[in-house]
PDB file of N, CA, C and O in Angstrom:
ATOM      1  N   MET A   1      47.831 137.929 108.102  1.00  0.00           N
ATOM      2  CA  MET A   1      48.117 137.389 106.791  1.00  0.00           C
ATOM      3  C   MET A   1      48.352 135.763 106.948  1.00  0.00           C
ATOM      4  O   MET A   1      48.939 135.296 107.924  1.00  0.00           O
ATOM      5  N   PRO A   2      47.847 134.986 105.920  1.00  0.00           N
ATOM      6  CA  PRO A   2      48.149 133.589 106.060  1.00  0.00           C
ATOM      7  C   PRO A   2      49.485 133.219 105.941  1.00  0.00           C
ATOM      8  O   PRO A   2      50.173 133.817 105.113  1.00  0.00           O
ATOM      9  N   LYS A   3      50.030 132.235 106.701  1.00  0.00           N
ATOM     10  CA  LYS A   3      51.360 131.791 106.752  1.00  0.00           C
ATOM     11  C   LYS A   3      51.476 130.263 106.386  1.00  0.00           C
ATOM     12  O   LYS A   3      50.575 129.493 106.718  1.00  0.00           O
ATOM     13  N   ILE A   4      52.523 129.852 105.742  1.00  0.00           N
ATOM     14  CA  ILE A   4      52.710 128.665 105.346  1.00  0.00           C
ATOM     15  C   ILE A   4      54.277 128.219 106.038  1.00  0.00           C
ATOM     16  O   ILE A   4      55.248 128.974 105.998  1.00  0.00           O
ATOM     17  N   ASP A   5      54.290 127.040 106.575  1.00  0.00           N
ATOM     18  CA  ASP A   5      55.387 126.664 107.277  1.00  0.00           C
ATOM     19  C   ASP A   5      55.658 125.081 106.965  1.00  0.00           C
ATOM     20  O   ASP A   5      54.967 124.314 107.636  1.00  0.00           O
ATOM     21  N   ILE A   6      56.443 124.574 106.168  1.00  0.00           N
ATOM     22  CA  ILE A   6      56.388 123.228 105.774  1.00  0.00           C
ATOM     23  C   ILE A   6      58.087 122.879 105.922  1.00  0.00           C
ATOM     24  O   ILE A   6      58.977 123.509 105.351  1.00  0.00           O
ATOM     25  N   ARG A   7      58.245 121.895 106.694  1.00  0.00           N
ATOM     26  CA  ARG A   7      59.619 121.139 106.859  1.00  0.00           C
ATOM     27  C   ARG A   7      59.530 119.805 106.183  1.00  0.00           C
ATOM     28  O   ARG A   7      58.623 119.003 106.406  1.00  0.00           O
ATOM     29  N   ARG A   8      60.650 119.581 105.230  1.00  0.00           N
ATOM     30  CA  ARG A   8      60.648 118.267 104.607  1.00  0.00           C
ATOM     31  C   ARG A   8      62.086 117.804 104.961  1.00  0.00           C
ATOM     32  O   ARG A   8      63.025 118.582 104.794  1.00  0.00           O
ATOM     33  N   PRO A   9      62.281 116.514 105.462  1.00  0.00           N
ATOM     34  CA  PRO A   9      63.499 115.885 105.568  1.00  0.00           C
ATOM     35  C   PRO A   9      64.199 115.576 104.317  1.00  0.00           C
ATOM     36  O   PRO A   9      63.495 115.505 103.310  1.00  0.00           O
ATOM     37  N   HIS A  10      65.373 115.395 104.212  1.00  0.00           N
ATOM     38  CA  HIS A  10      66.061 115.028 102.847  1.00  0.00           C
ATOM     39  C   HIS A  10      67.335 114.278 103.357  1.00  0.00           C
ATOM     40  O   HIS A  10      67.744 114.273 104.518  1.00  0.00           O
ATOM     41  N   GLN A  11      67.922 113.606 102.212  1.00  0.00           N
ATOM     42  CA  GLN A  11      69.231 112.697 102.371  1.00  0.00           C
ATOM     43  C   GLN A  11      70.320 113.439 101.549  1.00  0.00           C
ATOM     44  O   GLN A  11      71.451 112.959 101.486  1.00  0.00           O
ATOM     45  N   LEU A  12      70.025 114.527 100.957  1.00  0.00           N
ATOM     46  CA  LEU A  12      71.082 115.040 100.043  1.00  0.00           C
ATOM     47  C   LEU A  12      72.104 115.813 100.799  1.00  0.00           C
ATOM     48  O   LEU A  12      71.831 116.306 101.893  1.00  0.00           O
ATOM     49  N   PRO A  13      73.505 115.954 100.133  1.00  0.00           N
ATOM     50  CA  PRO A  13      74.337 116.768 100.846  1.00  0.00           C
ATOM     51  C   PRO A  13      73.818 118.261 100.600  1.00  0.00           C
ATOM     52  O   PRO A  13      73.015 118.433  99.683  1.00  0.00           O
ATOM     53  N   VAL A  14      74.221 119.308 101.343  1.00  0.00           N
ATOM     54  CA  VAL A  14      73.747 120.508 101.469  1.00  0.00           C
ATOM     55  C   VAL A  14      73.933 121.223 100.160  1.00  0.00           C
ATOM     56  O   VAL A  14      73.071 122.002  99.755  1.00  0.00           O
ATOM     57  N   ALA A  15      75.055 120.973  99.476  1.00  0.00           N
ATOM     58  CA  ALA A  15      75.326 121.451  98.137  1.00  0.00           C
ATOM     59  C   ALA A  15      74.353 121.134  97.173  1.00  0.00           C
ATOM     60  O   ALA A  15      73.844 122.005  96.467  1.00  0.00           O
ATOM     61  N   GLU A  16      74.026 119.795  97.087  1.00  0.00           N
ATOM     62  CA  GLU A  16      72.943 119.146  96.144  1.00  0.00           C
ATOM     63  C   GLU A  16      71.668 119.831  96.440  1.00  0.00           C
ATOM     64  O   GLU A  16      71.040 120.337  95.510  1.00  0.00           O
ATOM     65  N   ALA A  17      71.198 119.896  97.744  1.00  0.00           N
ATOM     66  CA  ALA A  17      69.894 120.422  98.070  1.00  0.00           C
ATOM     67  C   ALA A  17      69.774 121.860  97.812  1.00  0.00           C
ATOM     68  O   ALA A  17      68.672 122.329  97.528  1.00  0.00           O
ATOM     69  N   ARG A  18      70.896 122.651  97.894  1.00  0.00           N
ATOM     70  CA  ARG A  18      70.839 123.934  97.391  1.00  0.00           C
ATOM     71  C   ARG A  18      70.575 124.093  95.957  1.00  0.00           C
ATOM     72  O   ARG A  18      69.720 124.863  95.521  1.00  0.00           O
ATOM     73  N   ALA A  19      71.353 123.320  95.207  1.00  0.00           N
ATOM     74  CA  ALA A  19      71.272 123.211  93.636  1.00  0.00           C
ATOM     75  C   ALA A  19      69.701 122.964  93.313  1.00  0.00           C
ATOM     76  O   ALA A  19      69.196 123.664  92.435  1.00  0.00           O
ATOM     77  N   VAL A  20      69.030 122.149  93.880  1.00  0.00           N
ATOM     78  CA  VAL A  20      67.605 121.799  93.578  1.00  0.00           C
ATOM     79  C   VAL A  20      66.873 122.931  93.880  1.00  0.00           C
ATOM     80  O   VAL A  20      66.022 123.297  93.069  1.00  0.00           O
ATOM     81  N   VAL A  21      67.072 123.637  95.040  1.00  0.00           N
ATOM     82  CA  VAL A  21      66.329 124.745  95.478  1.00  0.00           C
ATOM     83  C   VAL A  21      66.478 125.840  94.462  1.00  0.00           C
ATOM     84  O   VAL A  21      65.499 126.468  94.058  1.00  0.00           O
ATOM     85  N   ASP A  22      67.890 126.108  93.985  1.00  0.00           N
ATOM     86  CA  ASP A  22      68.070 127.059  92.893  1.00  0.00           C
ATOM     87  C   ASP A  22      67.318 126.797  91.608  1.00  0.00           C
ATOM     88  O   ASP A  22      66.854 127.726  90.947  1.00  0.00           O
ATOM     89  N   GLN A  23      67.196 125.504  91.250  1.00  0.00           N
ATOM     90  CA  GLN A  23      66.464 124.973  90.097  1.00  0.00           C
ATOM     91  C   GLN A  23      64.992 125.509  90.288  1.00  0.00           C
ATOM     92  O   GLN A  23      64.472 126.222  89.430  1.00  0.00           O
ATOM     93  N   VAL A  24      64.357 125.148  91.419  1.00  0.00           N
ATOM     94  CA  VAL A  24      62.991 125.493  91.570  1.00  0.00           C
ATOM     95  C   VAL A  24      62.808 126.997  91.623  1.00  0.00           C
ATOM     96  O   VAL A  24      61.850 127.546  91.079  1.00  0.00           O
ATOM     97  N   ALA A  25      63.735 127.641  92.281  1.00  0.00           N
ATOM     98  CA  ALA A  25      63.720 129.191  92.300  1.00  0.00           C
ATOM     99  C   ALA A  25      63.825 129.699  90.882  1.00  0.00           C
ATOM    100  O   ALA A  25      63.137 130.674  90.580  1.00  0.00           O
ATOM    101  N   ALA A  26      64.578 129.168  90.018  1.00  0.00           N
ATOM    102  CA  ALA A  26      64.684 129.825  88.594  1.00  0.00           C
ATOM    103  C   ALA A  26      63.397 129.570  87.854  1.00  0.00           C
ATOM    104  O   ALA A  26      63.042 130.340  86.961  1.00  0.00           O
ATOM    105  N   ARG A  27      62.682 128.510  88.196  1.00  0.00           N
ATOM    106  CA  ARG A  27      61.295 128.118  87.580  1.00  0.00           C
ATOM    107  C   ARG A  27      60.245 129.293  88.141  1.00  0.00           C
ATOM    108  O   ARG A  27      59.452 129.916  87.436  1.00  0.00           O
ATOM    109  N   MET A  28      60.423 129.433  89.479  1.00  0.00           N
ATOM    110  CA  MET A  28      59.468 130.522  90.035  1.00  0.00           C
ATOM    111  C   MET A  28      59.656 131.940  89.548  1.00  0.00           C
ATOM    112  O   MET A  28      58.735 132.742  89.395  1.00  0.00           O
ATOM    113  N   ARG A  29      61.050 132.195  89.299  1.00  0.00           N
ATOM    114  CA  ARG A  29      61.311 133.505  88.528  1.00  0.00           C
ATOM    115  C   ARG A  29      60.561 133.667  87.149  1.00  0.00           C
ATOM    116  O   ARG A  29      59.878 134.631  86.803  1.00  0.00           O
ATOM    117  N   GLU A  30      60.829 132.535  86.448  1.00  0.00           N
ATOM    118  CA  GLU A  30      60.271 132.461  85.119  1.00  0.00           C
ATOM    119  C   GLU A  30      58.655 132.465  85.074  1.00  0.00           C
ATOM    120  O   GLU A  30      58.048 133.170  84.268  1.00  0.00           O
ATOM    121  N   LYS A  31      58.088 131.728  85.888  1.00  0.00           N
ATOM    122  CA  LYS A  31      56.723 131.556  85.896  1.00  0.00           C
ATOM    123  C   LYS A  31      55.891 132.704  86.624  1.00  0.00           C
ATOM    124  O   LYS A  31      54.807 133.087  86.185  1.00  0.00           O
ATOM    125  N   PHE A  32      56.489 133.222  87.778  1.00  0.00           N
ATOM    126  CA  PHE A  32      55.743 134.085  88.689  1.00  0.00           C
ATOM    127  C   PHE A  32      56.462 135.466  88.867  1.00  0.00           C
ATOM    128  O   PHE A  32      55.950 136.341  89.567  1.00  0.00           O
ATOM    129  N   GLY A  33      57.559 135.633  88.275  1.00  0.00           N
ATOM    130  CA  GLY A  33      58.364 136.833  88.392  1.00  0.00           C
ATOM    131  C   GLY A  33      58.811 137.055  89.902  1.00  0.00           C
ATOM    132  O   GLY A  33      58.882 138.173  90.411  1.00  0.00           O
ATOM    133  N   MET A  34      59.094 135.910  90.540  1.00  0.00           N
ATOM    134  CA  MET A  34      59.628 135.792  91.973  1.00  0.00           C
ATOM    135  C   MET A  34      61.115 136.136  92.006  1.00  0.00           C
ATOM    136  O   MET A  34      61.999 135.588  91.348  1.00  0.00           O
ATOM    137  N   GLU A  35      61.254 137.217  92.954  1.00  0.00           N
ATOM    138  CA  GLU A  35      62.821 137.735  92.995  1.00  0.00           C
ATOM    139  C   GLU A  35      63.354 136.765  94.264  1.00  0.00           C
ATOM    140  O   GLU A  35      62.663 136.461  95.237  1.00  0.00           O
ATOM    141  N   GLY A  36      64.601 136.394  94.049  1.00  0.00           N
ATOM    142  CA  GLY A  36      65.186 135.561  95.231  1.00  0.00           C
ATOM    143  C   GLY A  36      66.703 135.985  95.411  1.00  0.00           C
ATOM    144  O   GLY A  36      67.328 136.517  94.493  1.00  0.00           O
ATOM    145  N   ARG A  37      67.211 135.736  96.554  1.00  0.00           N
ATOM    146  CA  ARG A  37      68.620 135.940  96.913  1.00  0.00           C
ATOM    147  C   ARG A  37      68.959 135.008  97.877  1.00  0.00           C
ATOM    148  O   ARG A  37      68.043 134.687  98.634  1.00  0.00           O
ATOM    149  N   TRP A  38      70.156 134.435  98.064  1.00  0.00           N
ATOM    150  CA  TRP A  38      70.768 133.404  98.943  1.00  0.00           C
ATOM    151  C   TRP A  38      71.373 134.335 100.097  1.00  0.00           C
ATOM    152  O   TRP A  38      72.106 135.280  99.807  1.00  0.00           O
ATOM    153  N   GLN A  39      71.043 134.034 101.382  1.00  0.00           N
ATOM    154  CA  GLN A  39      71.655 134.562 102.502  1.00  0.00           C
ATOM    155  C   GLN A  39      72.273 133.315 103.171  1.00  0.00           C
ATOM    156  O   GLN A  39      71.450 132.570 103.703  1.00  0.00           O
ATOM    157  N   ASP A  40      73.425 132.990 103.235  1.00  0.00           N
ATOM    158  CA  ASP A  40      74.032 131.816 103.694  1.00  0.00           C
ATOM    159  C   ASP A  40      73.303 130.519 103.009  1.00  0.00           C
ATOM    160  O   ASP A  40      73.362 130.349 101.791  1.00  0.00           O
ATOM    161  N   ASP A  41      72.599 129.599 103.897  1.00  0.00           N
ATOM    162  CA  ASP A  41      71.970 128.592 103.189  1.00  0.00           C
ATOM    163  C   ASP A  41      70.634 128.770 103.089  1.00  0.00           C
ATOM    164  O   ASP A  41      69.965 127.758 102.880  1.00  0.00           O
ATOM    165  N   THR A  42      69.970 130.023 103.207  1.00  0.00           N
ATOM    166  CA  THR A  42      68.609 130.402 102.965  1.00  0.00           C
ATOM    167  C   THR A  42      68.375 131.293 101.818  1.00  0.00           C
ATOM    168  O   THR A  42      68.996 132.341 101.643  1.00  0.00           O
ATOM    169  N   LEU A  43      67.414 130.818 101.011  1.00  0.00           N
ATOM    170  CA  LEU A  43      66.871 131.561  99.867  1.00  0.00           C
ATOM    171  C   LEU A  43      65.845 132.441 100.265  1.00  0.00           C
ATOM    172  O   LEU A  43      64.817 131.943 100.724  1.00  0.00           O
ATOM    173  N   LEU A  44      65.952 133.698 100.166  1.00  0.00           N
ATOM    174  CA  LEU A  44      64.866 134.563 100.553  1.00  0.00           C
ATOM    175  C   LEU A  44      64.132 134.989  99.369  1.00  0.00           C
ATOM    176  O   LEU A  44      64.823 135.370  98.424  1.00  0.00           O
ATOM    177  N   PHE A  45      62.786 135.000  99.225  1.00  0.00           N
ATOM    178  CA  PHE A  45      62.056 135.251  97.987  1.00  0.00           C
ATOM    179  C   PHE A  45      60.937 136.188  98.340  1.00  0.00           C
ATOM    180  O   PHE A  45      60.406 136.284  99.446  1.00  0.00           O
ATOM    181  N   SER A  46      60.619 136.935  97.144  1.00  0.00           N
ATOM    182  CA  SER A  46      59.414 137.791  97.346  1.00  0.00           C
ATOM    183  C   SER A  46      58.872 138.207  95.908  1.00  0.00           C
ATOM    184  O   SER A  46      59.512 138.064  94.866  1.00  0.00           O
ATOM    185  N   ARG A  47      57.695 138.703  96.006  1.00  0.00           N
ATOM    186  CA  ARG A  47      57.010 139.179  94.828  1.00  0.00           C
ATOM    187  C   ARG A  47      55.682 139.726  95.390  1.00  0.00           C
ATOM    188  O   ARG A  47      55.230 139.281  96.444  1.00  0.00           O
ATOM    189  N   PRO A  48      55.111 140.609  94.744  1.00  0.00           N
ATOM    190  CA  PRO A  48      53.819 141.260  95.218  1.00  0.00           C
ATOM    191  C   PRO A  48      52.979 140.123  95.702  1.00  0.00           C
ATOM    192  O   PRO A  48      52.839 139.158  94.950  1.00  0.00           O
ATOM    193  N   GLY A  49      52.352 140.132  96.983  1.00  0.00           N
ATOM    194  CA  GLY A  49      51.584 139.304  97.381  1.00  0.00           C
ATOM    195  C   GLY A  49      51.992 138.057  98.225  1.00  0.00           C
ATOM    196  O   GLY A  49      51.207 137.344  98.850  1.00  0.00           O
ATOM    197  N   VAL A  50      53.395 137.901  98.141  1.00  0.00           N
ATOM    198  CA  VAL A  50      53.965 136.794  98.889  1.00  0.00           C
ATOM    199  C   VAL A  50      55.466 137.104  99.132  1.00  0.00           C
ATOM    200  O   VAL A  50      56.178 137.750  98.363  1.00  0.00           O
ATOM    201  N   SER A  51      55.857 136.535 100.347  1.00  0.00           N
ATOM    202  CA  SER A  51      57.414 136.751 100.697  1.00  0.00           C
ATOM    203  C   SER A  51      57.634 135.482 101.656  1.00  0.00           C
ATOM    204  O   SER A  51      56.756 134.958 102.341  1.00  0.00           O
ATOM    205  N   GLY A  52      58.957 135.099 101.571  1.00  0.00           N
ATOM    206  CA  GLY A  52      59.340 133.860 102.403  1.00  0.00           C
ATOM    207  C   GLY A  52      60.803 133.526 102.247  1.00  0.00           C
ATOM    208  O   GLY A  52      61.661 134.250 101.742  1.00  0.00           O
ATOM    209  N   SER A  53      60.953 132.348 102.746  1.00  0.00           N
ATOM    210  CA  SER A  53      62.229 131.712 102.634  1.00  0.00           C
ATOM    211  C   SER A  53      62.261 130.224 102.457  1.00  0.00           C
ATOM    212  O   SER A  53      61.315 129.499 102.765  1.00  0.00           O
ATOM    213  N   ILE A  54      63.352 129.815 101.966  1.00  0.00           N
ATOM    214  CA  ILE A  54      63.628 128.318 101.903  1.00  0.00           C
ATOM    215  C   ILE A  54      64.999 128.059 102.535  1.00  0.00           C
ATOM    216  O   ILE A  54      66.041 128.425 101.992  1.00  0.00           O
ATOM    217  N   ALA A  55      64.953 127.406 103.714  1.00  0.00           N
ATOM    218  CA  ALA A  55      66.334 127.151 104.398  1.00  0.00           C
ATOM    219  C   ALA A  55      66.716 125.902 104.180  1.00  0.00           C
ATOM    220  O   ALA A  55      65.939 124.987 104.450  1.00  0.00           O
ATOM    221  N   VAL A  56      67.815 125.681 103.724  1.00  0.00           N
ATOM    222  CA  VAL A  56      68.560 124.267 103.394  1.00  0.00           C
ATOM    223  C   VAL A  56      69.540 123.942 104.550  1.00  0.00           C
ATOM    224  O   VAL A  56      70.559 124.584 104.802  1.00  0.00           O
ATOM    225  N   SER A  57      69.098 122.882 105.200  1.00  0.00           N
ATOM    226  CA  SER A  57      70.115 122.298 106.256  1.00  0.00           C
ATOM    227  C   SER A  57      70.591 121.032 105.883  1.00  0.00           C
ATOM    228  O   SER A  57      70.234 120.538 104.813  1.00  0.00           O
ATOM    229  N   SER A  58      71.403 120.419 106.688  1.00  0.00           N
ATOM    230  CA  SER A  58      71.964 119.031 106.243  1.00  0.00           C
ATOM    231  C   SER A  58      70.998 118.056 106.223  1.00  0.00           C
ATOM    232  O   SER A  58      71.247 117.074 105.525  1.00  0.00           O
ATOM    233  N   ASP A  59      69.858 118.088 106.873  1.00  0.00           N
ATOM    234  CA  ASP A  59      68.866 117.026 107.065  1.00  0.00           C
ATOM    235  C   ASP A  59      67.445 117.491 106.579  1.00  0.00           C
ATOM    236  O   ASP A  59      66.540 116.665 106.457  1.00  0.00           O
ATOM    237  N   ALA A  60      67.268 118.768 106.315  1.00  0.00           N
ATOM    238  CA  ALA A  60      65.862 119.171 106.087  1.00  0.00           C
ATOM    239  C   ALA A  60      65.836 120.454 105.174  1.00  0.00           C
ATOM    240  O   ALA A  60      66.816 121.190 105.060  1.00  0.00           O
ATOM    241  N   ILE A  61      64.606 120.668 104.517  1.00  0.00           N
ATOM    242  CA  ILE A  61      64.223 121.943 103.745  1.00  0.00           C
ATOM    243  C   ILE A  61      63.104 122.362 104.467  1.00  0.00           C
ATOM    244  O   ILE A  61      62.128 121.665 104.746  1.00  0.00           O
ATOM    245  N   GLN A  62      63.301 123.597 104.773  1.00  0.00           N
ATOM    246  CA  GLN A  62      62.152 124.553 105.574  1.00  0.00           C
ATOM    247  C   GLN A  62      61.713 125.580 104.633  1.00  0.00           C
ATOM    248  O   GLN A  62      62.502 126.417 104.194  1.00  0.00           O
ATOM    249  N   VAL A  63      60.395 125.540 104.290  1.00  0.00           N
ATOM    250  CA  VAL A  63      59.797 126.650 103.462  1.00  0.00           C
ATOM    251  C   VAL A  63      58.895 127.403 104.306  1.00  0.00           C
ATOM    252  O   VAL A  63      57.999 126.833 104.929  1.00  0.00           O
ATOM    253  N   ARG A  64      59.074 128.597 104.356  1.00  0.00           N
ATOM    254  CA  ARG A  64      58.166 129.460 105.177  1.00  0.00           C
ATOM    255  C   ARG A  64      57.670 130.656 104.044  1.00  0.00           C
ATOM    256  O   ARG A  64      58.466 131.169 103.257  1.00  0.00           O
ATOM    257  N   ALA A  65      56.379 130.966 104.099  1.00  0.00           N
ATOM    258  CA  ALA A  65      55.834 131.969 103.186  1.00  0.00           C
ATOM    259  C   ALA A  65      54.788 132.713 103.886  1.00  0.00           C
ATOM    260  O   ALA A  65      54.132 132.153 104.765  1.00  0.00           O
ATOM    261  N   GLU A  66      54.581 133.936 103.563  1.00  0.00           N
ATOM    262  CA  GLU A  66      53.438 134.757 104.219  1.00  0.00           C
ATOM    263  C   GLU A  66      52.826 135.238 102.989  1.00  0.00           C
ATOM    264  O   GLU A  66      53.570 135.776 102.169  1.00  0.00           O
ATOM    265  N   LEU A  67      51.557 135.127 102.729  1.00  0.00           N
ATOM    266  CA  LEU A  67      50.716 135.379 101.575  1.00  0.00           C
ATOM    267  C   LEU A  67      50.094 136.791 101.886  1.00  0.00           C
ATOM    268  O   LEU A  67      49.759 137.107 103.027  1.00  0.00           O
ATOM    269  N   GLY A  68      49.975 137.531 100.908  1.00  0.00           N
ATOM    270  CA  GLY A  68      49.114 138.883 101.010  1.00  0.00           C
ATOM    271  C   GLY A  68      47.575 138.517 100.982  1.00  0.00           C
ATOM    272  O   GLY A  68      47.107 137.381 100.913  1.00  0.00           O
ATOM    273  N   LEU A  69      46.917 139.659 101.046  1.00  0.00           N
ATOM    274  CA  LEU A  69      45.397 139.510 101.153  1.00  0.00           C
ATOM    275  C   LEU A  69      44.801 138.860  99.859  1.00  0.00           C
ATOM    276  O   LEU A  69      43.846 138.086  99.909  1.00  0.00           O
ATOM    277  N   LEU A  70      45.453 139.239  98.645  1.00  0.00           N
ATOM    278  CA  LEU A  70      44.917 138.656  97.527  1.00  0.00           C
ATOM    279  C   LEU A  70      45.137 137.162  97.325  1.00  0.00           C
ATOM    280  O   LEU A  70      44.329 136.446  96.734  1.00  0.00           O
ATOM    281  N   LEU A  71      46.321 136.725  97.870  1.00  0.00           N
ATOM    282  CA  LEU A  71      46.634 135.193  97.744  1.00  0.00           C
ATOM    283  C   LEU A  71      45.908 134.314  98.801  1.00  0.00           C
ATOM    284  O   LEU A  71      45.621 133.131  98.621  1.00  0.00           O
ATOM    285  N   ALA A  72      45.641 135.037  99.934  1.00  0.00           N
ATOM    286  CA  ALA A  72      45.045 134.460 101.115  1.00  0.00           C
ATOM    287  C   ALA A  72      43.985 133.249 100.729  1.00  0.00           C
ATOM    288  O   ALA A  72      44.083 132.125 101.221  1.00  0.00           O
ATOM    289  N   PRO A  73      43.073 133.585  99.887  1.00  0.00           N
ATOM    290  CA  PRO A  73      42.037 132.483  99.588  1.00  0.00           C
ATOM    291  C   PRO A  73      42.764 131.344  98.930  1.00  0.00           C
ATOM    292  O   PRO A  73      42.234 130.234  98.955  1.00  0.00           O
ATOM    293  N   LEU A  74      43.951 131.516  98.331  1.00  0.00           N
ATOM    294  CA  LEU A  74      44.534 130.335  97.620  1.00  0.00           C
ATOM    295  C   LEU A  74      45.616 129.442  98.435  1.00  0.00           C
ATOM    296  O   LEU A  74      46.323 128.569  97.932  1.00  0.00           O
ATOM    297  N   LYS A  75      45.601 129.849  99.836  1.00  0.00           N
ATOM    298  CA  LYS A  75      46.488 129.434 100.638  1.00  0.00           C
ATOM    299  C   LYS A  75      46.678 127.724 100.430  1.00  0.00           C
ATOM    300  O   LYS A  75      47.771 127.161 100.374  1.00  0.00           O
ATOM    301  N   GLY A  76      45.498 127.132 100.343  1.00  0.00           N
ATOM    302  CA  GLY A  76      45.513 125.630 100.323  1.00  0.00           C
ATOM    303  C   GLY A  76      46.234 125.140  99.061  1.00  0.00           C
ATOM    304  O   GLY A  76      47.093 124.258  99.079  1.00  0.00           O
ATOM    305  N   VAL A  77      45.764 125.862  97.832  1.00  0.00           N
ATOM    306  CA  VAL A  77      46.440 125.337  96.573  1.00  0.00           C
ATOM    307  C   VAL A  77      47.914 125.652  96.533  1.00  0.00           C
ATOM    308  O   VAL A  77      48.691 124.901  95.943  1.00  0.00           O
ATOM    309  N   VAL A  78      48.347 126.829  97.194  1.00  0.00           N
ATOM    310  CA  VAL A  78      49.799 127.294  97.141  1.00  0.00           C
ATOM    311  C   VAL A  78      50.486 126.284  98.140  1.00  0.00           C
ATOM    312  O   VAL A  78      51.626 125.916  97.856  1.00  0.00           O
ATOM    313  N   GLU A  79      49.957 125.863  99.154  1.00  0.00           N
ATOM    314  CA  GLU A  79      50.668 124.864 100.074  1.00  0.00           C
ATOM    315  C   GLU A  79      50.882 123.432  99.344  1.00  0.00           C
ATOM    316  O   GLU A  79      51.948 122.828  99.233  1.00  0.00           O
ATOM    317  N   GLN A  80      49.554 123.022  98.855  1.00  0.00           N
ATOM    318  CA  GLN A  80      49.598 121.841  98.048  1.00  0.00           C
ATOM    319  C   GLN A  80      50.706 121.788  97.097  1.00  0.00           C
ATOM    320  O   GLN A  80      51.366 120.753  97.002  1.00  0.00           O
ATOM    321  N   GLU A  81      50.993 122.925  96.309  1.00  0.00           N
ATOM    322  CA  GLU A  81      51.896 122.994  95.177  1.00  0.00           C
ATOM    323  C   GLU A  81      53.438 122.778  95.906  1.00  0.00           C
ATOM    324  O   GLU A  81      54.305 122.014  95.482  1.00  0.00           O
ATOM    325  N   ILE A  82      53.526 123.517  96.923  1.00  0.00           N
ATOM    326  CA  ILE A  82      54.898 123.431  97.638  1.00  0.00           C
ATOM    327  C   ILE A  82      55.019 121.943  97.963  1.00  0.00           C
ATOM    328  O   ILE A  82      55.960 121.267  97.547  1.00  0.00           O
ATOM    329  N   ARG A  83      54.147 121.516  98.633  1.00  0.00           N
ATOM    330  CA  ARG A  83      54.270 119.943  99.101  1.00  0.00           C
ATOM    331  C   ARG A  83      54.554 119.130  97.807  1.00  0.00           C
ATOM    332  O   ARG A  83      55.414 118.251  97.865  1.00  0.00           O
ATOM    333  N   ARG A  84      53.990 119.326  96.817  1.00  0.00           N
ATOM    334  CA  ARG A  84      54.199 118.500  95.654  1.00  0.00           C
ATOM    335  C   ARG A  84      55.443 118.605  95.103  1.00  0.00           C
ATOM    336  O   ARG A  84      56.039 117.605  94.702  1.00  0.00           O
ATOM    337  N   LYS A  85      55.986 119.904  95.026  1.00  0.00           N
ATOM    338  CA  LYS A  85      57.331 120.009  94.535  1.00  0.00           C
ATOM    339  C   LYS A  85      58.440 119.547  95.476  1.00  0.00           C
ATOM    340  O   LYS A  85      59.511 119.121  95.045  1.00  0.00           O
ATOM    341  N   LEU A  86      58.140 119.649  96.831  1.00  0.00           N
ATOM    342  CA  LEU A  86      59.261 119.007  97.759  1.00  0.00           C
ATOM    343  C   LEU A  86      59.137 117.475  97.619  1.00  0.00           C
ATOM    344  O   LEU A  86      60.148 116.778  97.715  1.00  0.00           O
ATOM    345  N   ASP A  87      57.975 116.959  97.403  1.00  0.00           N
ATOM    346  CA  ASP A  87      57.907 115.443  97.209  1.00  0.00           C
ATOM    347  C   ASP A  87      58.698 115.039  95.980  1.00  0.00           C
ATOM    348  O   ASP A  87      59.474 114.084  95.944  1.00  0.00           O
ATOM    349  N   GLU A  88      58.415 115.887  94.944  1.00  0.00           N
ATOM    350  CA  GLU A  88      59.018 115.598  93.670  1.00  0.00           C
ATOM    351  C   GLU A  88      60.588 115.655  93.760  1.00  0.00           C
ATOM    352  O   GLU A  88      61.233 114.835  93.107  1.00  0.00           O
ATOM    353  N   HIS A  89      61.197 116.539  94.500  1.00  0.00           N
ATOM    354  CA  HIS A  89      62.583 116.704  94.543  1.00  0.00           C
ATOM    355  C   HIS A  89      63.363 116.191  95.691  1.00  0.00           C
ATOM    356  O   HIS A  89      64.580 116.011  95.655  1.00  0.00           O
ATOM    357  N   PHE A  90      62.592 115.962  96.723  1.00  0.00           N
ATOM    358  CA  PHE A  90      63.321 115.662  98.076  1.00  0.00           C
ATOM    359  C   PHE A  90      62.661 114.224  98.805  1.00  0.00           C
ATOM    360  O   PHE A  90      63.006 113.891  99.939  1.00  0.00           O
ATOM    361  N   ALA A  91      61.793 113.528  98.093  1.00  0.00           N
ATOM    362  CA  ALA A  91      61.099 112.349  98.570  1.00  0.00           C
ATOM    363  C   ALA A  91      62.127 111.203  98.897  1.00  0.00           C
ATOM    364  O   ALA A  91      61.727 110.117  99.318  1.00  0.00           O
TER     365      ALA A  91
END
């Protein structure tokens, strides 16, 4: 299964970075039916065809995802969208 692993440095306090990730997760729920839950400072998410995590540390955001067979051909598009969102919120 195709995997995505993107790390993006940030300058925000952890609480603010978590709030941004929460906002993005809310849009993912609305748009794609993505379920998510926090475990410490890591948001675990899943829906049919994709699962992964968004870890928030004091200096970086780490996005990891594993795509199912149906989404595998869209890996490049998914990865590009994740990078765009990280740039938008953490540049």
